[in-house]
C-alpha positions as CSV (number, residue, x, y, z in Angstrom):
1,X,0.0,0.0,0.0
2,X,1.3,3.4,-0.8
3,X,2.9,4.9,2.2
4,X,0.7,7.0,4.4
5,X,2.0,8.4,7.6
6,X,0.5,6.4,10.5
7,X,-0.4,9.4,12.6
8,X,-2.2,11.0,9.7
9,X,-3.9,7.9,8.3
10,X,-7.3,8.7,9.6
11,X,-7.2,12.3,8.5
12,X,-6.4,11.1,5.0
13,X,-9.2,8.5,5.2
14,X,-11.8,11.2,5.9
15,X,-11.0,13.2,2.8
16,X,-7.9,15.2,3.6
17,X,-5.6,13.1,1.3
18,X,-3.6,15.0,-1.2
19,X,-4.9,15.2,-4.7
20,X,-3.3,12.2,-6.3
21,X,-3.9,9.9,-9.3
22,X,-4.6,6.3,-8.6
23,X,-3.8,5.5,-12.2
24,X,-0.3,7.0,-11.7
25,X,0.3,4.5,-8.9
26,X,-0.4,7.0,-6.1
27,X,-3.0,6.5,-3.4
28,X,-6.3,8.5,-3.3
29,X,-8.7,7.6,-0.5
30,X,-11.7,9.0,-2.4
31,X,-11.1,7.0,-5.6
32,X,-11.9,3.6,-4.1
33,X,-15.0,1.4,-3.6
34,X,-16.4,1.3,0.0
35,X,-19.3,-1.0,1.1
36,X,-22.0,1.0,2.9
37,X,-25.0,-1.3,3.5
38,X,-26.4,-4.7,2.6
39,X,-29.4,-4.5,0.3
40,X,-31.3,-6.6,2.8
41,X,-31.1,-3.8,5.3
42,X,-32.3,-1.0,2.9
43,X,-36.0,-0.5,3.4
44,X,-38.3,0.7,0.7
45,X,-36.7,3.3,-1.6
46,X,-35.0,5.4,1.1
47,X,-33.7,8.0,1.5
48,X,-31.0,6.6,3.9
49,X,-28.5,8.9,5.5
50,X,-24.8,8.1,5.0
51,X,-21.5,9.6,6.1
52,X,-18.5,8.4,4.2
53,X,-15.0,9.9,4.4
54,X,-16.6,12.8,6.3
55,X,-19.1,13.6,3.4
56,X,-22.8,13.9,4.1
57,X,-24.5,11.7,1.6
58,X,-27.8,10.0,1.0
59,X,-28.8,6.6,-0.5
60,X,-32.1,6.2,-2.4
61,X,-33.6,4.1,-5.2
62,X,-34.8,5.8,-8.3
63,X,-37.5,5.1,-11.0
64,X,-35.1,2.6,-12.7
65,X,-34.8,0.6,-9.5
66,X,-31.1,1.6,-9.1
67,X,-29.7,2.5,-5.7
68,X,-28.2,6.0,-6.0
69,X,-25.8,7.9,-3.8
70,X,-25.9,11.7,-3.9
71,X,-25.0,14.6,-1.8
72,X,-27.2,14.7,1.3
73,X,-27.6,18.5,1.5
74,X,-30.3,20.3,-0.6
75,X,-28.9,23.1,-2.8
76,X,-31.8,25.4,-2.0
77,X,-31.7,26.1,1.8
78,X,-29.2,23.4,2.8
79,X,-31.7,21.1,4.3
80,X,-31.0,17.4,5.0
81,X,-32.2,15.3,2.1
82,X,-32.3,12.2,4.3
83,X,-35.5,13.7,5.8
84,X,-37.1,13.8,2.4
85,X,-38.8,11.0,0.3
86,X,-38.7,9.4,-3.1
87,X,-41.8,10.5,-5.0
88,X,-43.9,8.6,-7.4
89,X,-41.7,9.6,-10.3
90,X,-38.6,8.1,-8.6
91,X,-37.1,11.5,-7.8
92,X,-35.6,12.5,-4.5
93,X,-37.9,15.2,-3.0
94,X,-36.6,17.6,-0.3
95,X,-38.8,17.8,2.8
96,X,-38.2,21.5,3.2
97,X,-39.6,23.0,0.0
98,X,-40.2,20.1,-2.3
99,X,-37.3,20.5,-4.7
100,X,-36.9,17.3,-6.7
101,X,-33.7,15.7,-8.0
102,X,-33.0,13.0,-10.7
103,X,-31.0,10.0,-9.7
104,X,-28.9,9.5,-12.8
105,X,-27.2,12.9,-12.8
106,X,-28.4,14.6,-9.6
107,X,-30.1,17.4,-11.6
108,X,-32.9,19.4,-10.1
109,X,-36.0,18.7,-12.2
110,X,-38.8,20.4,-10.2
111,X,-39.1,23.5,-8.0
112,X,-42.7,23.9,-6.9
113,X,-42.4,27.6,-6.1
114,X,-40.9,28.2,-9.6
115,X,-43.8,26.7,-11.6
116,X,-45.1,29.2,-14.1
117,X,-42.0,31.4,-13.6
118,X,-40.0,30.8,-16.8
119,X,-37.1,33.0,-15.6
120,X,-36.7,31.1,-12.3
121,X,-37.0,27.7,-14.0
122,X,-34.3,28.6,-16.5
123,X,-31.8,29.2,-13.8
124,X,-32.9,26.4,-11.4
125,X,-33.8,23.3,-13.5
126,X,-31.2,21.1,-15.1
127,X,-28.3,23.4,-14.3
128,X,-25.0,22.7,-12.5
129,X,-25.8,25.3,-9.9
130,X,-28.6,23.3,-8.4
131,X,-27.5,19.7,-9.2
132,X,-26.5,17.3,-6.5
133,X,-23.1,15.5,-6.7
134,X,-23.7,11.9,-7.7
135,X,-21.4,9.0,-6.8
136,X,-21.0,5.7,-8.6
137,X,-22.6,2.7,-7.0
138,X,-22.6,-1.1,-7.6
139,X,-23.8,-4.2,-5.8
140,X,-21.6,-7.2,-5.1
141,X,-22.7,-10.3,-3.1
142,X,-25.6,-8.4,-1.6
143,X,-23.5,-5.4,-0.5
144,X,-24.1,-1.9,-1.9
145,X,-20.7,-0.2,-2.7
146,X,-20.1,3.6,-3.2
147,X,-17.2,5.3,-4.9
148,X,-17.1,8.7,-3.0
149,X,-15.6,10.8,-5.8
150,X,-18.1,12.4,-8.2
151,X,-15.5,13.3,-10.8
152,X,-13.9,9.9,-11.5
153,X,-16.8,7.7,-12.7
154,X,-14.8,6.4,-15.6
155,X,-12.1,5.2,-13.2
156,X,-14.7,3.6,-10.9
157,X,-16.0,1.7,-14.0
158,X,-12.6,0.1,-14.4
159,X,-12.2,-0.8,-10.8
160,X,-13.7,-3.6,-8.7
161,X,-14.4,-3.6,-5.0
162,X,-12.5,-6.1,-2.8
163,X,-14.6,-9.2,-2.1
164,X,-13.3,-12.6,-1.2
165,X,-14.3,-15.2,-3.8
166,X,-14.8,-17.7,-1.0
167,X,-18.0,-15.9,0.1
168,X,-21.3,-17.2,-1.2
169,X,-23.5,-15.1,-3.4
170,X,-25.7,-13.9,-0.5
171,X,-23.6,-13.9,2.8
172,X,-25.3,-13.0,6.0
173,X,-23.9,-9.6,6.6
174,X,-23.8,-7.8,10.0
175,X,-23.5,-4.0,10.3
176,X,-22.7,-1.7,13.2
177,X,-21.1,1.7,13.6
178,X,-18.1,1.5,16.0
179,X,-16.6,4.3,18.1
180,X,-13.0,3.9,17.0
181,X,-11.0,4.8,13.9
182,X,-10.2,2.9,10.8
183,X,-6.6,2.7,11.8
184,X,-7.0,0.9,15.1
185,X,-9.7,-1.5,13.8
186,X,-7.6,-2.5,10.9
187,X,-4.5,-3.0,13.1
188,X,-6.6,-5.0,15.5
189,X,-7.7,-7.5,12.9
190,X,-4.0,-8.0,11.9
191,X,-3.1,-8.9,15.5
192,X,-4.3,-12.5,16.2
193,X,-2.2,-12.7,19.4
194,X,-4.7,-10.6,21.3
195,X,-7.4,-13.2,21.2
196,X,-6.6,-15.4,24.2
197,X,-6.3,-12.3,26.4
198,X,-8.9,-9.8,25.2
199,X,-11.4,-12.4,24.2
200,X,-10.9,-14.8,27.1
201,X,-13.8,-17.2,27.7
202,X,-15.6,-16.0,24.6
203,X,-14.7,-19.5,23.3
204,X,-13.7,-22.4,25.6
205,X,-10.0,-22.3,24.5
206,X,-9.6,-18.6,24.7
207,X,-7.6,-18.0,28.0
208,X,-4.3,-16.2,28.8
209,X,-2.7,-19.4,30.1
210,X,-3.3,-21.0,26.7
211,X,-1.3,-18.3,24.8
212,X,1.8,-19.4,22.9
213,X,4.5,-17.2,21.3
214,X,4.0,-17.0,17.6
215,X,6.4,-18.0,14.9
216,X,7.6,-15.5,12.3
217,X,5.1,-14.5,9.6
218,X,5.4,-14.4,5.9
219,X,4.2,-11.1,4.6
220,X,3.8,-10.1,0.9
221,X,3.3,-6.6,-0.4
222,X,0.5,-6.4,-3.0
223,X,1.2,-2.8,-3.9
224,X,-1.9,-0.6,-4.0
225,X,-4.1,-3.7,-3.7
226,X,-3.0,-4.4,-0.1
227,X,-1.1,-7.0,1.8
228,X,-1.1,-10.8,2.2
229,X,0.2,-12.7,5.3
230,X,0.5,-16.3,6.3
231,X,0.9,-17.3,9.9
232,X,0.5,-20.2,12.4
233,X,-1.2,-20.6,15.7
234,X,-1.1,-18.5,18.9
235,X,-2.7,-20.8,21.5
236,X,-2.0,-24.4,22.7
237,X,-5.2,-25.5,21.0
238,X,-4.3,-24.2,17.5
239,X,-0.6,-24.7,17.0
240,X,-1.3,-26.7,13.9
241,X,-3.3,-23.8,12.5
242,X,-2.5,-22.5,9.0
243,X,-3.9,-19.0,8.6
244,X,-3.9,-16.5,5.8
245,X,-4.9,-12.8,6.1
246,X,-5.5,-10.5,3.2
247,X,-5.7,-6.7,3.5
248,X,-7.8,-5.6,0.6
249,X,-7.4,-1.9,0.2
250,X,-8.9,0.4,1.3
251,X,-10.8,-1.2,4.2
252,X,-11.1,-5.0,4.0
253,X,-9.6,-7.8,5.9
254,X,-10.3,-11.4,4.9
255,X,-8.9,-14.1,7.1
256,X,-9.0,-17.9,6.8
257,X,-8.1,-20.4,9.4
258,X,-7.3,-24.0,8.2
259,X,-7.1,-27.0,10.6
260,X,-5.5,-30.4,10.1
261,X,-8.8,-32.2,10.1
262,X,-10.0,-30.1,7.2
263,X,-12.1,-27.6,9.0
264,X,-11.9,-24.0,7.6
265,X,-13.3,-20.8,9.1
266,X,-13.3,-17.6,7.1
267,X,-13.9,-14.1,8.4
268,X,-14.6,-11.1,6.1
269,X,-14.3,-7.7,7.7
270,X,-14.9,-4.2,6.3
271,X,-13.9,-1.2,8.4
272,X,-15.4,1.7,6.4
273,X,-14.1,5.2,7.5
274,X,-17.2,7.2,8.0
275,X,-16.0,10.2,10.0
276,X,-13.1,11.0,12.4
277,X,-13.0,8.4,15.2
278,X,-15.7,6.1,13.7
279,X,-16.0,3.3,11.3
280,X,-18.9,1.3,9.9
281,X,-18.0,-2.4,10.5
282,X,-19.6,-4.8,8.0
283,X,-18.8,-8.4,8.6
284,X,-19.6,-12.0,7.8
285,X,-18.1,-15.4,8.1
286,X,-18.3,-19.0,6.9
287,X,-17.6,-22.4,8.3
288,X,-16.6,-25.6,6.5
289,X,-16.7,-28.8,8.6
290,X,-14.0,-31.4,8.8
291,X,-13.6,-33.7,5.9
292,X,-15.1,-37.2,6.0
293,X,-13.2,-39.3,8.5
294,X,-11.6,-36.3,10.2
295,X,-12.1,-35.3,13.8
296,X,-14.5,-32.4,13.9
297,X,-13.8,-30.3,17.0
298,X,-16.0,-27.5,15.7
299,X,-18.6,-27.9,18.6
300,X,-16.2,-25.8,20.7
301,X,-15.1,-23.5,17.9
302,X,-16.5,-20.8,15.7
303,X,-19.6,-21.9,13.7
304,X,-21.5,-20.0,11.1
305,X,-21.7,-16.2,11.4
306,X,-20.3,-15.4,14.8
307,X,-19.2,-11.9,13.9
308,X,-21.6,-10.0,16.1
309,X,-20.7,-7.5,18.8
310,X,-19.4,-9.3,21.8
311,X,-21.2,-8.6,25.1
312,X,-18.4,-10.0,27.3
313,X,-16.4,-7.3,29.1
314,X,-12.8,-8.0,30.0
315,X,-12.7,-9.0,33.7
316,X,-9.2,-10.3,34.3
317,X,-10.4,-13.8,35.2
318,X,-8.4,-17.0,34.8
319,X,-9.5,-20.2,33.1
320,X,-10.4,-22.0,36.3
321,X,-12.8,-19.2,37.4
322,X,-14.9,-19.3,34.2
323,X,-18.4,-20.4,35.0
324,X,-19.6,-23.6,33.3
325,X,-22.5,-23.3,30.9
326,X,-25.9,-23.6,32.6
327,X,-27.5,-27.1,32.1
328,X,-30.9,-26.6,33.7
329,X,-34.3,-28.0,32.7
330,X,-35.0,-25.1,30.3
331,X,-31.6,-25.4,28.6
332,X,-32.2,-29.2,28.2
333,X,-35.6,-28.7,26.6
334,X,-34.3,-26.1,24.2
335,X,-31.4,-28.3,23.2
336,X,-33.8,-31.2,22.4
337,X,-36.1,-28.9,20.5
338,X,-33.1,-27.7,18.4
339,X,-32.1,-31.2,17.6
340,X,-35.7,-32.1,16.5
341,X,-36.4,-28.9,14.6
342,X,-33.3,-27.3,13.1
343,X,-35.2,-24.2,12.0
344,X,-35.9,-23.5,15.7
345,X,-32.1,-23.2,16.3
346,X,-31.9,-20.6,13.5
347,X,-34.7,-18.6,15.0
348,X,-32.9,-18.6,18.4
349,X,-29.6,-17.5,16.9
350,X,-31.4,-14.7,15.0
351,X,-33.0,-13.4,18.1
352,X,-29.7,-13.5,20.0
353,X,-28.0,-11.7,17.2
354,X,-30.8,-9.0,17.2
355,X,-30.3,-8.4,20.9
356,X,-26.5,-8.1,20.4
357,X,-26.9,-5.6,17.5
358,X,-28.9,-3.2,19.5
359,X,-25.8,-1.5,20.6
360,X,-24.4,-2.9,23.9
361,X,-21.2,-1.0,24.3
362,X,-19.6,-3.5,26.7
363,X,-17.9,-4.9,23.6
364,X,-14.4,-6.3,24.2
365,X,-12.8,-4.8,21.1
366,X,-14.4,-1.3,21.5
367,X,-13.5,-1.2,25.2
368,X,-9.8,-1.4,24.2
369,X,-9.8,0.3,20.8
370,X,-11.8,3.4,21.7
371,X,-9.3,4.0,24.6
372,X,-6.4,3.3,22.3
373,X,-7.7,5.7,19.7
374,X,-8.8,8.6,21.9
375,X,-6.2,8.4,24.8
376,X,-3.3,6.0,24.0
377,X,-2.3,7.2,20.6
378,X,-2.7,10.9,21.3
379,X,-0.6,10.6,24.5
380,X,2.4,9.4,22.3
381,X,1.7,11.7,19.4
382,X,1.7,14.7,21.7
383,X,4.9,13.6,23.4
384,X,3.4,13.6,26.9
385,X,4.0,9.8,27.3
386,X,7.1,9.3,25.0
387,X,8.2,10.1,21.5
388,X,7.3,7.8,18.6
389,X,10.3,5.6,17.7
390,X,11.0,3.1,14.9
391,X,11.0,-0.6,15.7
392,X,14.5,-2.2,16.1
393,X,13.2,-5.3,14.4
394,X,10.9,-4.2,11.6
395,X,11.6,-1.5,8.9
396,X,9.3,1.5,8.6
397,X,8.5,4.9,10.0
398,X,8.5,5.8,13.7
399,X,5.6,4.3,15.5
400,X,3.6,5.1,18.6
401,X,3.7,1.4,19.5
402,X,6.5,-0.9,20.7
403,X,6.6,-3.6,18.0
404,X,9.5,-6.1,18.6
405,X,7.9,-9.6,18.7
406,X,6.9,-12.0,15.9
407,X,3.3,-11.3,16.8
408,X,3.8,-7.6,16.0
409,X,4.8,-8.3,12.4
410,X,1.3,-7.8,11.1
411,X,0.8,-4.3,12.5
412,X,4.3,-3.3,11.6
413,X,3.8,-4.5,8.1
414,X,0.8,-2.3,7.6
415,X,3.0,0.8,7.7
416,X,6.4,-0.6,6.7
417,X,5.6,-1.8,3.1
């Protein structure tokens, strides 16, 4: 990935990047595809408010059935177009004074207070002065993507969003807006060694005493397309693990975990920079069971789509203190019901997911990353804690972190290549 100073990465990500040409091999944050919402979560024709790279935008479906992305501020009196509606003609109508806009080019096509006034209509209708900026969109595997640069539609047409081919045609996407920046979320997903500590007891084998020092990683620079990394296990229970992580620029991380018995778990993350200090996290996962004849230990591992917000807060416990799962009468009845009626299990998982997605902020990752983003990094950047310094082990610019172990290679690699 073209070098971006680590301390300024988020500022660049929200629109302050220098004017550069992607075609010339330089990096421009605005001239990229970003996922913004699964189609399954878009109700009706909109409008749906969207903030992307600090821009106020709106999503809506026009008379052609195409989801459009346009500026979210009306040109007339600067009202929020997200409060408007899509009229019977498939035009976006402003709630304030009824100005109407066409989806294909953002042109203002109707001003109710100018009807019958030829002079006013001549300067208001189908003119650049009143047109909304329009941004290319496309749908891939059920996700709506937006290209947040209105002046490079031709380049957008030549580019493809990052999407792992291993994903099915209609993955079960989860979406939530997280109070931490693109930088710390991306670094976190390239740091597997945190799992037995931060996520202790989320899964049975996740505990500090199960952690094992990692072997060196193999990292490959993919240029402006991203990074690829292969690594092994980080706990006693997964030392035979063969993992691969792919950073798909600008905001994707696709990780696969392969086990000796043939099991494979894949995680697809997008960390979409919406505004300073916030990302929209769009995630899914898949699980492939052990091959015939192999031992399938998946009952105690990740199954299906587990990428919902965790509700377990770090408590500093040890493995022996973790409470055993409840096995009362109700739990037994529910377990037997799930065995007899598999659809019942899906309904229960759906209800649990719904509860989790209502925004419980006791999330393990957010508990750490929001502090890291708002307190930890600024304390080093300001010099009040210490000065940023380069790693003695890995090449690259001075870092706020101390990156000197094999397990730090991923994070160091994000900024060194």
